[in-house]
C-alpha positions as CSV (number, residue, x, y, z in Angstrom):
1,X,157.6,200.2,22.3
2,X,155.0,202.6,23.6
3,X,155.8,204.3,26.9
4,X,153.2,204.0,29.7
5,X,150.6,206.6,29.9
6,X,150.8,208.4,33.2
7,X,147.4,209.9,32.6
8,X,145.6,206.5,32.6
9,X,142.8,206.2,35.1
10,X,143.6,204.4,38.4
11,X,142.3,200.7,38.9
12,X,139.0,200.1,40.6
13,X,138.6,199.0,44.3
14,X,141.5,200.9,45.8
15,X,142.1,199.7,49.5
16,X,143.5,201.7,52.4
17,X,145.9,200.1,54.8
18,X,143.2,199.9,57.4
19,X,140.8,198.2,55.0
20,X,143.4,195.8,53.9
21,X,144.4,194.9,57.4
22,X,140.8,194.4,58.4
23,X,140.2,192.2,55.4
24,X,143.2,190.1,56.1
25,X,142.2,189.8,59.8
26,X,138.7,188.5,58.8
27,X,140.2,186.0,56.4
28,X,142.6,184.7,59.0
29,X,139.9,184.4,61.8
30,X,137.5,182.7,59.4
31,X,140.1,180.2,58.1
32,X,141.8,179.5,61.4
33,X,139.4,180.2,64.3
34,X,141.2,178.2,67.0
35,X,144.5,176.3,66.9
36,X,146.8,174.4,69.2
37,X,150.5,175.3,68.7
38,X,153.6,174.1,70.6
39,X,156.8,176.0,70.8
40,X,159.5,177.7,72.9
41,X,158.8,180.9,74.9
42,X,160.9,184.0,74.3
43,X,160.6,187.8,75.0
44,X,158.1,187.1,77.8
45,X,156.8,190.4,79.2
46,X,154.0,191.2,81.6
47,X,153.4,195.0,81.9
48,X,151.3,196.7,84.7
49,X,148.2,196.1,82.7
50,X,148.3,192.4,83.5
51,X,148.4,191.3,79.9
52,X,151.1,188.8,78.9
53,X,153.1,189.3,75.7
54,X,155.6,186.7,74.3
55,X,157.0,185.2,71.2
56,X,156.5,181.5,70.4
57,X,159.2,180.0,68.2
58,X,160.8,176.9,66.9
59,X,164.0,176.3,64.9
60,X,162.6,177.8,61.7
61,X,160.1,180.5,62.6
62,X,158.5,182.6,65.3
63,X,155.2,184.3,65.9
64,X,154.1,187.1,68.3
65,X,151.5,186.2,70.8
66,X,149.4,188.0,73.4
67,X,147.3,186.7,76.3
68,X,145.0,189.3,77.8
69,X,143.5,189.5,81.3
70,X,141.8,187.7,83.0
71,X,143.0,184.6,81.3
72,X,146.7,185.5,81.9
73,X,145.9,185.5,85.6
74,X,144.5,182.0,85.5
75,X,147.8,180.3,84.6
76,X,149.0,177.6,87.0
77,X,152.6,178.2,86.3
78,X,154.9,181.2,85.6
79,X,155.9,181.5,82.0
80,X,159.6,182.1,81.4
81,X,162.0,182.4,78.4
82,X,163.1,179.0,77.1
83,X,160.1,177.1,78.4
84,X,158.4,174.7,76.0
85,X,154.6,175.3,76.1
86,X,151.4,174.2,74.4
87,X,149.1,177.1,73.5
88,X,145.5,177.3,72.4
89,X,145.0,180.5,70.5
90,X,143.0,182.4,67.9
91,X,144.9,183.5,64.8
92,X,144.6,187.2,64.1
93,X,146.1,190.4,62.9
94,X,147.0,193.5,64.9
95,X,145.4,196.1,62.6
96,X,147.2,199.3,63.7
97,X,150.6,197.8,62.8
98,X,149.6,195.2,60.3
99,X,151.3,192.5,62.4
100,X,150.4,188.9,62.4
101,X,149.8,187.5,65.9
102,X,148.1,184.9,68.1
103,X,145.7,185.7,70.9
104,X,146.2,183.0,73.4
105,X,143.3,181.6,75.5
106,X,145.1,178.8,77.3
107,X,148.7,177.8,77.9
108,X,150.3,174.9,79.7
109,X,153.7,173.2,79.9
110,X,154.0,171.1,76.7
111,X,155.1,167.7,78.3
112,X,152.8,167.8,81.3
113,X,149.9,169.0,79.2
114,X,150.2,166.0,76.9
115,X,150.3,163.6,79.8
116,X,147.4,165.3,81.4
117,X,145.3,165.0,78.2
118,X,146.3,161.3,78.0
119,X,145.3,160.9,81.6
120,X,141.9,162.5,81.1
121,X,141.1,160.5,78.0
122,X,141.9,157.2,79.7
123,X,139.9,158.2,82.8
124,X,136.8,159.1,80.7
125,X,137.0,155.8,78.7
126,X,137.4,153.6,81.8
127,X,134.7,155.5,83.7
128,X,132.3,154.9,80.8
129,X,133.1,151.2,81.0
130,X,132.1,151.2,84.7
131,X,135.5,150.4,86.2
132,X,135.1,153.2,88.7
133,X,131.6,152.2,89.9
134,X,131.2,152.2,93.7
135,X,128.9,149.2,93.5
136,X,131.7,146.9,92.3
137,X,134.2,147.9,95.0
138,X,134.7,145.2,97.6
139,X,134.8,145.7,101.4
140,X,138.1,145.2,103.0
141,X,138.6,142.5,105.7
142,X,138.2,144.0,109.2
143,X,141.1,142.0,110.7
144,X,143.5,141.1,107.8
145,X,146.0,138.3,108.7
146,X,148.4,138.8,105.8
147,X,148.9,142.0,103.8
148,X,150.9,142.3,100.5
149,X,152.5,145.7,99.9
150,X,153.3,146.2,96.2
151,X,155.8,149.0,96.1
152,X,159.5,149.9,95.8
153,X,161.5,148.2,98.7
154,X,163.8,151.3,99.0
155,X,161.3,154.2,99.0
156,X,160.0,156.2,101.9
157,X,156.5,154.9,101.4
158,X,157.3,151.4,102.5
159,X,159.0,152.7,105.7
160,X,155.9,154.7,106.6
161,X,153.6,151.8,105.9
162,X,155.6,149.3,108.0
163,X,155.9,151.7,110.9
164,X,152.1,152.4,111.0
165,X,151.2,148.7,110.6
166,X,153.6,147.6,113.4
167,X,152.2,150.3,115.7
168,X,148.5,149.7,115.1
169,X,148.2,146.0,114.5
170,X,151.3,143.9,115.0
171,X,149.3,140.7,114.6
172,X,149.1,141.2,110.8
173,X,151.8,139.6,108.7
174,X,153.2,142.1,106.1
175,X,155.0,141.0,103.0
176,X,156.8,143.5,100.7
177,X,156.3,142.6,97.0
178,X,159.1,144.6,95.3
179,X,158.4,146.4,92.0
180,X,159.8,149.5,90.2
181,X,157.3,152.4,90.6
182,X,158.7,154.7,87.9
183,X,159.8,154.4,84.3
184,X,158.9,152.3,81.3
185,X,159.5,149.0,83.1
186,X,157.2,149.9,86.1
187,X,153.7,149.2,84.6
188,X,154.4,145.6,83.3
189,X,156.2,144.7,86.5
190,X,153.4,146.0,88.7
191,X,150.8,144.2,86.6
192,X,152.8,140.9,86.8
193,X,153.2,141.2,90.6
194,X,149.5,142.0,91.2
195,X,148.4,139.0,89.1
196,X,150.9,136.7,90.9
197,X,149.8,137.9,94.3
198,X,146.1,137.4,93.5
199,X,146.7,134.0,92.0
200,X,148.5,132.5,95.0
201,X,145.6,133.2,97.3
202,X,147.9,134.0,100.2
203,X,146.9,137.6,100.9
204,X,143.7,139.0,102.5
205,X,144.4,142.5,100.9
206,X,146.9,144.1,98.6
207,X,148.3,147.7,99.0
208,X,149.6,149.4,95.9
209,X,151.6,152.5,97.0
210,X,154.4,154.9,96.3
211,X,155.5,158.4,97.4
212,X,154.7,161.7,95.8
213,X,156.1,163.0,92.5
214,X,155.3,164.9,89.3
215,X,152.6,163.8,86.9
216,X,155.3,162.2,84.8
217,X,156.7,160.3,87.8
218,X,153.2,158.9,88.6
219,X,152.4,157.9,85.0
220,X,153.2,154.2,85.8
221,X,150.0,154.2,87.7
222,X,147.9,155.7,84.9
223,X,148.4,152.6,82.7
224,X,145.3,151.0,81.2
225,X,146.6,147.4,81.6
226,X,147.3,148.1,85.3
227,X,143.8,149.5,85.8
228,X,142.1,146.4,84.3
229,X,144.4,144.1,86.4
230,X,143.2,145.9,89.5
231,X,139.6,145.6,88.4
232,X,139.9,141.9,87.8
233,X,141.9,141.1,90.9
234,X,140.4,138.4,93.2
235,X,141.9,140.1,96.2
236,X,140.8,143.6,97.4
237,X,143.3,146.3,96.3
238,X,144.0,149.6,98.2
239,X,145.8,152.3,96.3
240,X,147.8,155.1,97.9
241,X,149.7,156.9,95.1
242,X,151.6,160.1,95.9
243,X,150.3,162.9,98.1
244,X,146.8,163.8,99.1
245,X,146.4,166.1,96.0
246,X,147.6,163.5,93.6
247,X,145.2,161.2,91.7
248,X,145.9,158.3,89.4
249,X,143.9,155.9,87.4
250,X,144.8,153.2,89.9
251,X,143.2,155.3,92.7
252,X,139.9,155.5,90.8
253,X,139.7,151.7,90.0
254,X,141.0,150.4,93.3
255,X,138.5,149.2,96.0
256,X,139.7,152.0,98.3
257,X,141.8,155.1,97.7
258,X,144.0,156.5,100.5
259,X,145.4,160.0,100.4
260,X,148.9,158.9,101.6
261,X,150.8,155.6,102.3
262,X,150.5,156.2,106.0
263,X,146.8,156.8,105.8
264,X,146.4,153.6,103.7
265,X,148.1,151.6,106.5
266,X,145.7,153.1,109.1
267,X,142.7,152.2,106.9
268,X,144.0,148.6,106.4
269,X,144.1,147.5,110.0
270,X,142.3,148.4,113.2
271,X,143.9,150.2,116.2
272,X,145.0,147.6,118.7
273,X,144.4,150.0,121.6
274,X,140.8,150.6,120.6
275,X,140.3,146.9,119.8
276,X,141.6,145.9,123.2
277,X,139.3,148.4,124.9
278,X,136.4,147.2,122.9
279,X,137.3,143.6,123.7
280,X,137.3,144.3,127.4
281,X,133.9,146.0,127.2
282,X,132.5,143.1,125.3
283,X,133.9,140.6,127.7
284,X,132.4,142.4,130.7
285,X,129.1,142.8,128.9
286,X,129.1,139.1,128.1
287,X,129.8,138.1,131.7
288,X,127.0,140.4,132.9
289,X,124.5,138.9,130.3
290,X,125.6,135.4,131.2
291,X,125.0,136.0,135.0
292,X,121.6,137.6,134.4
293,X,120.6,134.7,132.1
294,X,121.8,132.2,134.6
295,X,119.8,133.8,137.4
296,X,116.7,134.0,135.2
297,X,117.1,130.3,134.3
298,X,117.5,129.3,138.0
299,X,114.5,131.3,139.0
300,X,112.4,129.8,136.3
301,X,113.6,126.3,137.1
302,X,112.7,126.7,140.8
303,X,109.2,128.0,139.8
304,X,108.6,125.1,137.4
305,X,109.8,122.6,140.0
306,X,107.4,124.0,142.5
307,X,104.6,123.8,140.0
308,X,105.5,120.3,139.1
309,X,105.7,119.2,142.7
310,X,102.3,120.8,143.4
311,X,100.6,119.3,140.3
312,X,102.3,116.0,139.7
313,X,100.0,112.9,140.0
314,X,102.0,111.3,142.8
315,X,101.4,114.4,145.0
316,X,97.6,114.3,144.3
317,X,97.5,110.6,144.9
318,X,99.2,111.1,148.3
319,X,96.7,113.8,149.2
320,X,93.7,111.5,148.1
321,X,95.1,108.6,150.1
322,X,95.4,110.8,153.1
323,X,91.8,111.9,152.6
324,X,90.6,108.3,152.2
325,X,92.4,107.3,155.4
326,X,90.7,110.1,157.2
327,X,87.3,109.1,155.9
328,X,87.9,105.5,157.0
329,X,88.8,106.7,160.4
330,X,85.5,108.7,160.5
331,X,83.6,105.7,159.2
332,X,85.1,103.4,161.9
333,X,84.2,106.0,164.6
334,X,80.7,106.3,163.2
335,X,80.3,102.5,163.2
336,X,81.4,102.2,166.8
337,X,79.0,104.9,167.8
338,X,76.2,103.2,165.9
339,X,76.9,99.8,167.5
340,X,76.9,101.4,171.0
341,X,73.5,103.0,170.3
342,X,72.2,99.7,169.0
343,X,73.2,97.8,172.1
344,X,71.6,100.4,174.3
345,X,68.3,100.1,172.4
346,X,68.4,96.3,172.6
347,X,68.9,96.5,176.3
348,X,65.9,98.9,176.6
349,X,63.8,96.6,174.6
350,X,64.7,93.6,176.6
351,X,63.8,95.5,179.8
352,X,60.5,96.4,178.3
353,X,59.7,92.8,177.3
354,X,60.6,91.2,180.6
355,X,57.0,91.6,181.8
356,X,55.5,89.9,178.7
357,X,55.0,86.2,177.9
358,X,58.4,84.6,177.2
359,X,57.3,83.1,173.9
360,X,55.8,86.4,172.7
361,X,58.8,88.3,173.9
362,X,61.1,85.9,172.1
363,X,59.1,86.2,168.9
364,X,59.0,90.0,169.1
365,X,62.7,90.2,169.9
366,X,63.6,87.9,167.1
367,X,61.5,90.0,164.7
368,X,63.1,93.2,165.8
369,X,66.5,91.6,165.7
370,X,65.9,90.6,162.2
371,X,64.8,94.1,161.3
372,X,67.8,95.7,163.0
373,X,70.1,93.3,161.1
374,X,68.5,94.2,157.8
375,X,68.8,97.9,158.6
376,X,72.4,97.4,159.6
377,X,73.2,95.5,156.4
378,X,71.5,98.2,154.3
379,X,73.3,100.9,156.1
380,X,76.7,99.2,155.8
381,X,76.0,98.4,152.1
382,X,75.0,102.0,151.4
383,X,78.0,103.4,153.3
384,X,80.5,101.1,151.6
385,X,79.0,101.9,148.2
386,X,79.3,105.6,148.9
387,X,82.9,105.3,149.9
388,X,83.6,103.1,146.9
389,X,82.1,105.8,144.6
390,X,84.2,108.5,146.3
391,X,87.3,106.4,145.8
392,X,86.5,105.8,142.2
393,X,85.9,109.5,141.6
394,X,89.3,110.4,143.2
395,X,91.0,107.8,141.0
396,X,89.3,109.2,137.9
397,X,90.2,112.7,138.8
398,X,93.8,111.7,139.3
399,X,93.9,109.8,136.0
400,X,92.3,112.8,134.2
401,X,95.2,115.2,134.9
402,X,97.8,112.8,133.4
403,X,98.8,114.1,129.9
404,X,99.3,110.5,128.6
405,X,95.8,109.5,129.8
406,X,94.5,112.5,127.9
407,X,96.2,111.4,124.7
408,X,94.9,107.8,125.2
409,X,91.4,109.1,125.3
410,X,91.8,110.2,121.7
411,X,93.0,113.8,122.3
412,X,96.0,115.4,120.6
413,X,98.4,118.3,121.4
414,X,99.2,120.7,118.6
415,X,102.5,122.4,118.1
416,X,103.5,125.1,115.6
417,X,106.7,125.1,113.4
418,X,108.7,126.5,116.3
419,X,107.6,123.8,118.7
420,X,105.3,126.0,120.8
421,X,101.9,124.6,122.0
422,X,98.9,126.0,120.1
423,X,96.5,127.3,122.8
424,X,94.3,129.3,120.5
425,X,93.0,129.0,116.9
426,X,94.3,132.6,116.3
427,X,97.9,131.4,116.9
428,X,97.9,129.6,113.5
429,X,97.1,130.9,110.0
430,X,95.8,129.1,106.9
431,X,98.7,127.2,105.2
432,X,100.8,126.8,108.4
433,X,102.2,123.4,109.1
434,X,101.5,122.0,112.6
435,X,102.4,118.8,114.4
436,X,99.8,116.7,116.3
437,X,101.2,114.6,119.1
438,X,99.0,111.5,119.8
439,X,99.4,108.7,122.3
440,X,101.4,106.5,119.9
441,X,103.3,109.1,117.8
442,X,103.1,112.3,115.8
443,X,101.4,113.5,112.7
444,X,102.3,116.5,110.5
445,X,99.2,118.5,109.4
446,X,98.6,121.7,107.4
447,X,95.7,124.1,108.1
448,X,93.4,124.4,105.1
449,X,90.6,126.5,106.6
450,X,89.8,128.3,109.8
């Protein structure tokens, strides 16, 4: 066997440690640019530089990790040895030492992070389906008579809700619908209770509530079936889950979200003190309006009565009768005066004829007597005809102001659709329906042309 030749030339492409480490780093970064890894923290250190160094391990292996500023300062929790975390990191190699490591960009507690991702995925999916749309949310009753509270009967939330409801609006009847609010059995129990409460048609509004807790404690209210049940409920649902900073899927899909159980109770019912004050103001305002309206109606009634009494046919007839009586009195006085003058003239004629022949005087007197009688008849006939004409004109004038007589002469009164009298052609438009009142009934007409 031939011994190796120590004088043989070295192989081609000789690498230095730096070159080798750089090549390995590039290969790792190209093959695994970004990974999620879950494990237990150990050897956690944060020097004055602000960087965070730690080891991530499981039962079979470990890997060194680094998280540089400013991302290490954005953490929402304080990392500690023994904590189970979920890390998003780039795979790399620390060239000066040739050490394999992870450069972390994000870190969160492992259990809560998974729940948070599940929450966000369900939220995005339901939001895309339109379950959170404001347009589908129903208005709450202003004065609910019966309220169903779906919650744990032993929690602090129900005590706060009942206390606020009793104080603000004791007229409302409140029924506690007991359900578990945490654990595996909570979502199906809450769903069943909501469906039962909506089906009985007993409640004006439902309140779904519980006190505060961790994300894991509130997961019962991030259930998809519960969200769809709230969306399909025939009764408005108010959600008050946890504290003001807590949000659940039930909060987003409910018709109203309240920051706390107490705030939900205040939103559900009005304040009785404010309502009583408003009621007193409305009552006083109503009384004032009624008094003003009554005074206005009385004044209008008096005015119309005065106009009616002044224009009614009976009043005009009485006035015309009084005028006719006065004219007759004047006629009688004129006749007496005429008769007196006639007698005087006859006496003068008789005295003038005393000196004439009796037969001639008698013939002359007879002729003049006949003339005077004819003149008297003509005067009386003319005067009586004049008074008859005056009386007929008064009767016609009296008959002319009667609305029924106007209708009997072939006229009609037009009313619009509101029952108002049409006094001008501009008060109606083409296509309007009008009612014509005649002497023997009504006709419905439509305006075709103006």
